[in-house]
N, C-alpha and C positions, 0 to 999 in steps of 0.2 A: 460242643466248644466250636465256637463259631467260623475259628481261624485256625481251620485245622487245627488240633489236639491239640495247638501251643497254648498254654498255661501262662497269664500276666500279660504283660504290657511293656513290660520296658525289664531294661539290667542294666544297671554300671559294669562299660568296661573300659579298663584299662590295657595298651600294648602295644608292644615294639619291633617294627619289621623293619628292613635293608628291603632297600630297590635300587636297579643298577637302571639306569636309560644312558644307553649309545645314541651320543646323535654325527649324524652323520650330513643335518646340512642344517643351517641357519635356523634359531627359529627361537621357543622359548619352552622351555618343562618350570613341570606347575606340579612344586614337591607340595608332598606326605602332609595332609594336615597331623600339627603338631613336628614337624624337623624339627630338628635340634645342631645338628652333623654335619656338614656334606662333604664329603674329600671328592673332590678329585683331578681325568688326566686330563691333557687337556697340550694339543698333537696339532701346531702350526704348517702349514700348506707348503709341503718341498721344494726347495732350486730348480727351476730348468737348466736343461743342460744347451753347452753348447755348437757352435756349427761347425761344419770344414771334425777336420779331425779338432774335436770340442770335447775339452774337459767335465764332466759328471755333477748335476748338483748336487747340493747340498742338500740332505733331511729334515726333514719341517724339526723345529724346536720342539723337545716334547720336556712337560716339564708337570708335577706334580704335587697336589694340593691340601691342605690336606686341616683340618677342625675349624672350617666355616659354618659361621655356623646363617642361615638359611630359611626364610621362609616366602610362604606364596608365588608369583614368578618369575623364575631366575632365565632369562633371558640371555641366549649361545648365539656362540660367532663361533662361522667355518668357513677356513683364509684358507683363499684357494692355490693350488699351483699354481709357482712361475710362468707364463709359456718357454716354448724352448724358443731360440736362437735362431731368427729366419728368414733374416740377409748377411751377405757373405761375411765367411768370421770373426762373427758375432758371439757377443756373452748371449747366456738364456737374465730371465726374470726374474731375480727373488721372488722366492714363496712370499704369502700375506699370511698376519698374523692370525693365530685363534686365540676365541676369551670366551666366559661365559660372570657374570654380572653376580655378586651375593653380596644378599643387605649392603650396597651399594657401593661394591668395592669392585672394581675389574683385573679383575686377574687374566694374561696372557703368557703366551708363550711367543717366542720368534722364528720370521717364515726364514726357509731354509736358503742359504748364501745360491747365488745365480754359478752353472759352471762357466768358463772359458771357453770364447774363439782362440783364436792362435794369434798369441800379439794381445786378445783385450783385456780385460782384468776383469777378478773375479771377487768374491765380496764376500764377507764377515755373513753368516748371519745364525738360527739353530744350533746347525750345525754349513760348516764352509764348507765354498763349491768348492773344486777342483782345481789346478792348474795348467795351464795347458800347457803345449809342444812349440815358440821356446817356450824354453821354462819361467817361471813366477814366482813370486810368492801369494801361497794357498788361501786363502779366505780363511779364515777363522772362529771356531763355535762360540757361540755364546755370549751371540752380542748383546744379550739383556740383563748380561753379570748375575743373573740371579745363580746361588744355591745351593744345591751342587750347580754344576753345570747346562747347559737343556744341549748338548750334542757335543762335535768336533771338528780341530776344522781339515780342507778338503785336504787329499797330498800337494807333495809339492814339483814344479815341471822337474822334472832329468837329465831332457835330452837336447840335447845338442841340434837336430834338424835327420835328417833320414826316415827310419822310417819309426823312430820316438813315435808312442800315445803320449795320449796331455795322462792327468789323475784324475784318478777319482771323488768324487762326491764326498764327505766327510757323514759321518751316522751316529745318530743318537750313541748310539755304541762301541764305540773304534773307530780313529782316526781314515780319510782316504787314504788305495794306492796308487806310489808309484806308474808312472810310468815307464816301460821300458822297447828295449829295440828287441823287436815289432810290438811289443805287448803295448793295448792300456786300463791306465788301474782299474785295477774293483772300487766297484762303492764299497766304503765304511760300514759297517754292520748293524744294525736297530736295534732295540730289546723287547727284547718278555713281556712284559707289561700284564698276562694277562696272571700273575697270580695275583693283583690284589683285584682288575677289572676284569671279568667275564664278557661274553660274548661281545668285545671287539672284531675288529676285520680282519683278516688276514692270521685267524688264530692268538695274535693277541700280540705278536710281532711285526713290531712299528721305528718309526725312523728313519730304513737304509739308506746309504747315498747310491750315486748311480754312480754308472761305467763310464769310463772313458773312450776318446774315441781314437783311434787311429790312423796312420797317411801310409799309400800308397801297398797296401796289402797286406798287415799286420794282425795282432791278434784282437779284436776285443772288448773290453772291459764289460764284466758284470755285472751286473746291480747287488747293490749289499740285502745282504737276507733283512726282509724288513718292507719292502714293498719299495728296491730301488729299481730304478731302469736300467737294461743291460743299453750299454750301445748300439749302432750299429752295426752291422757285423762287416769284420776289415774285409777287402781283398774291391772294396767296392761302393758307390757311390751315398753312405745307406742312411737313412734318420735314425736316430736316436730315441727306445722305447719309453714312453713314459714314464712316472711314475704310479704306485696302483693305486687304484682310487677306496679316500681314507684312511689309508696310512699316514699322511706324510710323508712318502718316499720320492729320495728326490730322481731329475730327468736322467736319461743316457744321453749322452754325449753325439755326434756322428759322428763317422767314417768317410775319411776322405780318399777319392782316386782321381777325378781329372776335375770333378765337380763339387761346389756344393749342395749340403746334405744338411735337412732343419734337426736342430737339436727334441728331442722330447720333455714336451712338457709333466715338471714337478703333480704329482700326489697331491690332490685334498688333502686337511685335516680331522679330525676327531676332536670330539670331547665326549669323554666319559663321566657321567656323575655320582655320587653311589651314597644314598641320602640312610640317616638312619632314623624313624621320627621315637617320639617318644609322645604316644595318644592317649583320649583315654576322654570320657563323653559316657552319653544315656544314650541308649540305642533299642529300639524296639524288638521284641524278641523273633518278631517273625520277621524284622529286616534281619536277624543274627540267621535262623532257622535256613533264606534264603541266601547269604552270602554263603552258608559254611556248603550248599547244596551244590554252589553256582563250582566252586573251587575258589570262593572270591573271600574269604574272612581269610584276613593279617596267620601269616606264620610267628607265632614269636621267638626269640630267638635262644637260641639256646647261648645256654654262657657257661666255658670249665675254667675252673680255679684252680691255675698254674702254683707249685705247693714252692714255701718258703724259700729251699733254697737252689727255687727261680731260675729262670733265663741268662746262655751265653750266647751272645753270637758277634760274628765279626764280617766282617768284606772282605775279598777280596782283595792284595795287595798290588800295586801299580808297577806294571812294565818298566824297563830303561833302552835308553838309548844307544848305541856305537859310538867312541869320540873322546879324544884326548882328555876331555874336560868335563864326562857327562853327570849330571844328577843323577840320585842311587829315588828309587820306589816307596812313594809313602806305603808305609803303612792302612791295614782298612780296617776305618768307625766300628770301636768294642761297643758292642751296648753287654750291659747286665741288670738282670731285674734281681735284685735282691730281698723284696716282697716281694707277695703273693703278687701274681701279676691275674687279670683276668682274662680268657680269649673270650672275643667276642666272634658266633659264629652270623649267619648269613643263613641259615640251614636249619636242620632240627639236630639233634642233639649226638652225637657220635657221626657225620660227615667228616669226613678226609678233609684238613687240614691244610693245603697245599703248602710246603716248605722247600725254598728258594737260596739257594747256594751260591755266592758268588764268586765266581770264576776270576782266577789271574788277570791283568794285566797284561798283553802283549807288547814283547820284549822288536826296539824298530829299529829303521838302516839312520846311515848316520844324519841325514835331513830333519829328523822328522822324531818327535817327544816321546818317551815311552806312554803306548795303553792303559787311562784309569785302570784300574779289578774294574770289576763289577759288585751289584748288591747285593746284600743276603735277607731277606724279608723271612718274615711268621703271617702267613697268608693269609688273617681273620681282617677283620672291619679293620682294626686299626695302624695294620699293615705294619708289625713293629720290622722296620728296618736299620741297620747294618749299610755302614757306605763304601763302597769300593775306594782302597789309595788311591790316591792325585799319581800320576807320570814320570817319571823325571826330567830333567829339564833336555835338550839334546844340547849337542854344538851351536850351534846356532841363532841370532839374537833371538830371531820369530818365532823360536820352536821353547818356550819358557814352561816349565816348570804349569803343571795340570794343579786345583784344589785336588781335595778328596776330602773322607772319613778322617785323614792325615794326609798330606798337602807331601809332594813329592818337593824331591833336589835340585836349588836351580842351579842349572850351569855355568861353567867357570869361562862364562863368555858374556863380555857385556850386561858386568854385574844381576844376571839373573837372581830374583828373590826365590824364593819359593814359595808351592804352592800353601796358602791358602787349608788350614779342617775347614771344614764343614759338616762333621756329624754329630747330630744335637744328639740331645736329650731328649725323650719320647713323652710326650704332653702327655697322651692319656693313661701316665699313670705316675704319680709322684714320686713313685719309689724305680724308677725306671731313670738309671742312670747312660749318657753316652761320652765317651772319649777316640777322643783325637789332637795331636798335635801336627802346626807347621814347618815345612819344610825347611831347612838350610840356605841359607842364601851363598850365592858366589861370587867369585868376588873380581870382577875381568877378568879381560883376551887373558889366559897362559896361565891360569892358575888357580886350581883344584873346582869338580866339584862338590857341591854337598850333599848332603847326608838327608839323607827324606823323614821325613820324620814318622813315630811312634804313637802311638796308643800312651805311652809313656812320656814324653820328653820329644823333644822339640831335635829336628836336625840335624848336626853340628854344620856351622859356616865352613865354605871353602876356605881355605890355604890365603895364606896374601901376597907369600915370595915364588917368584920366578926360576923354572928348573927343577935341578935337585933340591929335594926338602921337604916338607913335609906330607906328609899325604894328603888324600883325598876326607872328603866335610866321614864323619859316620855316622851308620842311619841311625837315628831318634829308639827310645827305651822303649820295649814293649809293657803290656802291664800283667801283671797276675790277677789270678778269676780263683786261686784257693780261698782265699779268703772268704771268700763270698758261695763256692760253689762246692770248695772243701778237694779233699786230693783224691780225683779219681781213678788216676793212675794211669798208663800208657795206653791202655785200649782207648781209651774215651779222649784223651790230652794230647795224644801222641807223642811225639820226640820232644815238643819243649819243654815240656813239666808245671806244661798249666801256663806258661807265661806266649801271647801272641799280639799282634800287631806292631811289631815289628820296621825300625823300616831301613832302608836300601841304604850303600851304600856308595858314596859320590867318589870318582877317581879324581885321576893326574898325572899327564904327561913327566914320563923319568922320574915315579917316587912311587911310593904303593899304595897300593888303592882304601878305599876307608872301612869301618869295620863293618859289617850291617849288627844291626841294634840287638839287644838277644827276645825271644818273640818272634823270631822265624828268618827278619830282615836279611836278605843276601849280601856280601860281599861284595864289594867291587874293584876289579885289576887295575895298577898301574902298566910299568911296559910289560914288551910279549917279551922276552930277548928271544932274537933268533927266528923271529919267526915278527913278528910288528904289528899281533893282534890278537883277543882276547875278551872270552863271553865272561862276563859276571856271572857273579854267581845267583841264580832261579829264590827266591822267595819260596823255606819248606809248604810245600804243599800240607792242603788246610789248615795254616794258620796265621792268612792274610797278612803273610809276609811280603815286603817293598823290593822288590828286585835291588843288587847291586850294580852298576852302572860294568861296560865291556869298555874295550879300548883298542886303540888303531888312532892310525898316523894319518887315513886318507879316506874318500870316501867309498864306501860299499854298498852298495846296491841290496846288497840281503839284512834281513832284517834278522840283525845278526845281536843286540840286545837282548837281558834277559828277562825272561817270563815272572812278576809277581807270582807268591802264595793263594791260592784258594782259603775258600772261609771254608768256617765249619760255625752248626750252631749245635749247641749243649740244650737239653729241660731236663730240670724234674719233676717227678709226679708224687704225690700220695703212692702207698704202697699197694695201698686197695684199687687202685688205680690199672681198667686192663688196659695196654696203653699197645699200638703197633707200629710199628714201618714198613715205607718199602725205597724206592728197591733191595736188596739182601747187604748192598754194600751201604747199607748203616742197619743204627742197633741200636736193642733198649737193652743194658744193665739185666741179666739173671739173674745177681747173687738176691738174697735178701735182707731184707731194714730196711730203714725209714721212706725207704725213696725207689722211688724206679728211677733210669737217665735213660730217654737217647736221643741218643747222637747221626745224626748228620754230615756227612762229608762227601757224599749228594745230593741235585735234589731230589725229593718226594716229596710223600704222600704225612701225613701224623691223623693217629684213629684210637679216640681217643673214648673210656668209660668204662 
């Protein structure tokens, strides 16, 4: 046996494998032979922080792209972070866009907006830069107009002089924090992308906003989780910290005592490419032997078929603001797979599958719309995703309602249009359905805020009458999942009897607040006799319900809006399968029957064998 005991000269082989490539510098990726599908994460450079008592730069825009056909060479461009302000009282620079090219089409995200110096303009971007002190309008997020959004606005400037700090830059996961006396605003939080893209910098938490500097002795704002740079320490002329490398984090603003200091640069971006190859051909037996002995032979993709009653997922509901006419939070996007669904693992059979539960969006103060809810994700190759609900609009015209799985309701100020619904159907499975609705519209100054959209119906528009009269708009109805999932009971469905993703109610001064939509949507509050202030009802935990709007007649610095409800994931399996979940807050139905039911109320892992 001249060839070392290997009998035969050739063998036909077909295989598929997943490959993850993380690019931190511009260049090319050579796709696997026969690559059929590419998915990608594109994070752009963060914006630079402003000088003196400057605001934080916005995190780079982050965009996930799925189902792109690609082969051969894939050009990748990594956007650099914007420079920090370097002259007295100047703003930083915008971050640079990142991109890749698949089959002649360029897919990009938007660089983070620059942070302002005192009195300078800030800009929109993937996430917006924060406003300065004296106050000004913050930079908006999602300048590229992609859906779902690439990021969030920076915080508004609220100080009037003295020791007031400027505002933090927006992050992919949250708006930038407001400045106060004597504290600079914190950068908005980024997002953890590790469930779908392993091997990313900073453990996968990316695109945080930069913290804001302060004036003459105050406390500097911290950078947002996700690589956002901290502001220069208060009590001196201290430069802002740069955003972390290849995170798209915004740069921190400088702090001011008696002289100008430079803002921190934004962090450069990153691009991650996930390939699923479908290759076949004739391979020499010797080549196969060598590949196997060297550990280079492709791993076959393990597949698990999830059964007949399918999968239910809902993202976190949107939060709300505090205002005399605030909009309700949108319900989380709802996903159902009424037919069998194949999980494709990038690994071996029995490997743990990460399950992410989207958190409810946080309630915000007077001038800032509610934060959108987080996405729920089944972390297989296809990344089955329920998009978080949009935040409800605030009283001020610039802070309109956010898009989301279901859109947030518009405020009764400036005739705010409700946020649009962005929950898609999942293209990887023709039997997978996505549900979401738009938020209602506010009808002008002094009128009622609208309800947030629900999975089953749009939010109700605000009332058109001034003074006493009709209530704020009602949240849109959620959707019952019992026709697909069956009646699983309270231990698995929670308190809403199988109906999820209801929208939150809008409010109206001197009138009752709008009702929350069935499916965990929170009710709004109108007038609060004797106090002039009351917090709306939060979305119900693990329902994806949007929050109801809070009531107040004057600005409050606290985060007085209500929080959206967190999400939930439920998966049915054949009873013959061995199913386990972690951590202990999650559960598997122990009852005998034709299926086993895994229920996730917090993020964890799923193992099926």
